[in-house]
C-alpha positions in Angstrom: -107.4 -110.8 41.9 -105.5 -107.7 42.8 -104.3 -109.0 46.6 -105.4 -106.6 49.3 -107.8 -106.3 51.0 -110.9 -103.3 50.2 -112.3 -102.5 54.2 -115.1 -99.6 55.2 -117.0 -98.6 57.9 -120.4 -99.1 58.4 -121.8 -96.1 57.3 -121.6 -97.6 53.3 -125.0 -99.6 54.2 -123.7 -102.5 52.4 -126.1 -105.7 53.0 -124.2 -108.3 55.6 -124.3 -110.9 53.0 -122.7 -107.9 49.9 -120.2 -107.5 52.4 -118.9 -111.1 53.3 -119.3 -112.8 49.9 -116.8 -109.6 49.1 -114.8 -110.7 52.4 -115.0 -107.2 52.9 -113.7 -105.2 56.4 -115.8 -103.2 58.2 -115.4 -100.9 61.3 -118.1 -100.1 63.3 -119.4 -96.7 64.6 -122.0 -97.4 67.6 -124.9 -95.9 68.5 -127.4 -95.3 71.1 -130.8 -95.3 71.6 -133.4 -95.1 74.6 -129.9 -95.3 76.5 -129.2 -98.1 74.8 -126.0 -98.5 73.0 -125.2 -100.6 69.8 -122.3 -101.2 68.3 -120.4 -104.1 66.4 -121.3 -106.9 68.8 -125.1 -105.6 70.4 -127.2 -104.9 67.0 -130.3 -104.0 67.2 -133.0 -104.7 64.2 -133.5 -101.8 61.5 -137.3 -101.7 61.3 -137.3 -101.7 65.3 -134.6 -98.4 65.4 -137.2 -97.1 62.7 -140.0 -97.9 64.8 -138.3 -96.3 68.0 -137.3 -93.4 66.3 -141.6 -93.2 65.0 -142.4 -93.1 69.2 -140.4 -90.1 69.3 -136.7 -91.8 70.4 -133.4 -89.6 69.7 -130.8 -91.9 68.8 -127.2 -89.8 68.8 -124.2 -92.1 67.4 -120.1 -91.9 68.3 -117.1 -92.3 65.5 -115.1 -94.7 65.3 -112.0 -94.0 67.4 -107.7 -93.7 66.1 -107.7 -97.3 68.5 -110.4 -98.8 67.5 -109.2 -97.8 63.8 -106.4 -99.6 64.3 -107.0 -102.6 66.4 -109.6 -103.6 63.2 -107.2 -103.2 60.8 -103.8 -105.2 62.6 -106.6 -107.7 62.7 -107.6 -107.5 59.3 -103.5 -106.8 58.7 -103.2 -111.1 59.2 -105.2 -112.1 56.8 -102.8 -109.5 54.2 -100.7 -107.2 54.5 -102.1 -104.4 52.6 -105.4 -102.4 53.1 -107.4 -100.3 51.0 -109.8 -98.5 53.3 -112.7 -96.7 51.6 -114.2 -94.3 54.8 -116.9 -92.1 55.5 -116.9 -88.5 54.6 -114.8 -86.8 56.2 -117.6 -83.6 55.9 -120.0 -86.3 58.2 -117.8 -87.8 60.1 -114.5 -87.9 61.9 -114.0 -91.8 61.3 -111.9 -90.9 58.3 -109.5 -88.7 60.1 -109.0 -92.1 62.9 -107.9 -94.2 60.4 -105.6 -91.9 58.6 -104.5 -91.8 62.2 -104.5 -95.7 63.2 -103.3 -96.4 59.8 -99.7 -94.3 59.8 -99.4 -95.3 63.5 -99.5 -98.9 61.7 -97.2 -98.6 59.4 -94.4 -96.6 60.9 -94.7 -99.7 63.7 -94.7 -102.3 60.6 -93.0 -101.3 57.7 -94.6 -104.7 56.0 -97.9 -103.5 55.7 -99.3 -101.0 53.3 -102.2 -99.0 54.3 -104.6 -96.6 51.8 -107.0 -94.4 53.5 -109.8 -93.1 50.7 -111.7 -90.5 52.2 -114.7 -91.3 50.4 -116.7 -87.9 50.7 -119.4 -90.6 50.2 -122.7 -91.7 52.6 -124.7 -94.7 53.0 -125.3 -96.3 49.9 -123.3 -93.8 47.7 -119.9 -95.0 49.8 -121.8 -98.2 49.1 -121.8 -98.1 45.0 -117.4 -95.9 45.7 -116.7 -100.0 47.6 -118.6 -102.1 44.6 -116.5 -100.3 42.5 -113.2 -100.5 43.8 -114.4 -104.3 44.0 -115.0 -104.4 40.5 -111.3 -103.0 39.6 -110.0 -104.9 42.5 -111.6 -108.6 40.6 -109.2 -106.9 36.7 -106.5 -107.6 38.9 -105.5 -103.7 38.9 -103.2 -102.6 42.3 -104.4 -101.5 45.7 -102.3 -97.9 44.5 -104.1 -98.5 41.1 -107.7 -98.7 42.2 -107.0 -96.2 44.9 -106.1 -93.7 42.5 -109.7 -95.0 40.7 -111.8 -93.9 43.1 -110.0 -90.3 43.3 -110.2 -89.9 39.9 -114.9 -90.7 39.6 -115.6 -90.1 43.7 -117.1 -86.4 43.2 -119.1 -88.0 40.0 -120.7 -90.3 42.7 -123.8 -88.7 43.2 -126.4 -88.9 46.0 -129.9 -87.5 46.1 -132.1 -88.0 49.2 -135.2 -86.9 50.8 -136.9 -87.2 54.1 -140.2 -87.3 55.1 -139.9 -85.3 58.7 -137.7 -82.7 58.6 -137.8 -82.5 62.7 -134.9 -85.0 62.3 -133.0 -82.1 59.9 -134.1 -80.0 62.5 -132.5 -81.8 65.1 -129.2 -82.5 63.1 -128.5 -78.9 63.0 -129.7 -78.9 59.0 -132.8 -76.7 58.3 -134.0 -73.9 61.2 -136.8 -74.3 64.0 -139.0 -72.5 62.2 -138.4 -74.1 58.4 -139.3 -77.8 60.3 -142.7 -76.6 61.9 -143.6 -74.9 58.4 -142.3 -77.5 55.9 -144.3 -80.0 58.3 -147.7 -78.6 58.2 -147.2 -77.4 54.6 -146.0 -81.2 53.6 -143.1 -79.7 51.9 -140.2 -82.2 51.2 -136.7 -81.5 50.9 -134.4 -82.0 48.6 -130.8 -82.5 49.5 -127.3 -83.7 48.1 -123.3 -85.0 49.5 -121.0 -82.1 47.8 -118.4 -81.7 46.9 -116.1 -81.5 50.7 -119.4 -84.6 51.6 -121.5 -81.9 53.7 -125.2 -83.0 53.5 -126.8 -80.0 51.4 -129.9 -78.6 51.1 -130.8 -77.7 46.9 -134.4 -77.9 46.7 -138.3 -78.7 48.7 -141.1 -79.8 46.6 -144.6 -80.2 48.8 -145.7 -83.5 48.8 -143.8 -87.0 49.0 -145.5 -88.3 45.3 -142.9 -85.2 43.3 -140.2 -85.8 45.7 -139.8 -88.9 44.5 -140.4 -88.1 41.3 -137.6 -84.7 41.8 -134.9 -87.8 42.5 -135.7 -89.2 38.9 -135.6 -85.5 38.2 -131.8 -84.8 39.2 -131.0 -88.3 37.9 -132.0 -87.6 34.0 -129.8 -83.7 34.8 -126.3 -85.7 36.1 -126.7 -89.0 34.2 -126.1 -88.0 30.2 -125.7 -89.5 27.6 -122.2 -90.2 28.8 -122.5 -91.8 31.8 -125.0 -94.2 30.6 -123.5 -97.5 29.8 -121.4 -96.6 33.4 -124.5 -97.1 35.8 -125.5 -100.2 34.9 -126.2 -100.9 39.1 -128.5 -98.1 40.4 -128.3 -98.1 44.2 -130.9 -97.4 46.4 -130.9 -96.6 50.6 -133.9 -95.9 52.4 -135.2 -95.1 56.5 -138.2 -98.2 55.6 -140.3 -97.3 53.3 -139.9 -99.7 50.3 -143.2 -99.0 48.8 -141.6 -95.7 47.9 -138.4 -97.5 46.6 -141.0 -99.6 43.8 -142.4 -96.2 42.8 -138.3 -95.2 42.6 -137.6 -97.6 40.7 -140.5 -98.0 38.2 -139.3 -94.4 37.0 -135.7 -94.9 36.6 -136.6 -97.9 34.6 -139.2 -96.5 32.7 -136.6 -93.0 32.1 -133.2 -94.5 31.6 -134.1 -98.6 30.7 -133.9 -101.7 32.6 -131.1 -101.5 35.8 -129.8 -103.3 38.5 -130.0 -102.4 41.4 -129.1 -102.5 44.9 -131.8 -101.7 47.8 -131.3 -101.6 50.8 -132.1 -99.8 54.1 -129.8 -95.9 55.1 -128.4 -97.4 59.0 -129.3 -96.0 62.5 -125.5 -94.0 62.1 -127.1 -92.4 59.1 -130.5 -92.8 59.9 -130.7 -91.5 63.5 -129.7 -87.4 61.2 -132.1 -88.3 58.5 -135.0 -90.4 59.8 -137.5 -92.7 58.9 -139.1 -92.9 55.4 -134.9 -91.5 53.9 -135.4 -92.3 50.5 -131.9 -92.0 48.4 -130.6 -92.4 45.1 -127.3 -93.7 44.2 -125.5 -92.9 40.9 -122.4 -92.0 38.1 -123.2 -88.6 36.8 -121.5 -85.2 36.0 -120.8 -84.3 38.9 -122.8 -83.8 42.3 
């Protein structure tokens, strides 16, 4: 295996055991709910987080700042003098910029250190899938430069498609208007969104009813995962806002249309879930484009 360490941040939503098994470093964004701040050291169970959100409690989030990024990078440089930091989309957070500043400062102070920052332009398990693909290349013996170049080459083929159950969370985040949230909620309108080439969350469609919204995710997958990409997707990632029963429905639909796949499934973490809310369903795979 190539000798460099992969580092990411908590927005990747990868399971803790996956991070530990693969020795992946993590920068932690913090969030606040019910006037309590949670971070790397003070954690809240994810089901409790979504319970609080369902009761009407709002959550706010904070990016990693350059000092925090520098401290973490220096900690990981004690293990390895080459770090590949795969960062949360710069279109959604300043965390990537903080990592770039920290990396530059460290390399100026320590010429033996090498830190490459990749702006994933991804979110949640889309970022997680990019890390998964990077890890595969690392296990093949690719150098840090080769893996970084590979990620830059494929990241705009990493499709994010998702829906939410409650439009009010998107309204609070400025993604839809107040009128759209009210009318949509009354009419059971479910938006279909994706992450575009600039790493922003963009509404692209809307359907009526939860079940139709899940089918719409599979429909979009059918559009994007053409024959060229059919064999490039042995692993499909799904993240959800505490709605595991709906995950099973989506999985069944994917297997029916595309055959058996390996699925990695995890909850949408609090720093993304604060803006998407309970009931979020997100699907990630490689395709012809976002």
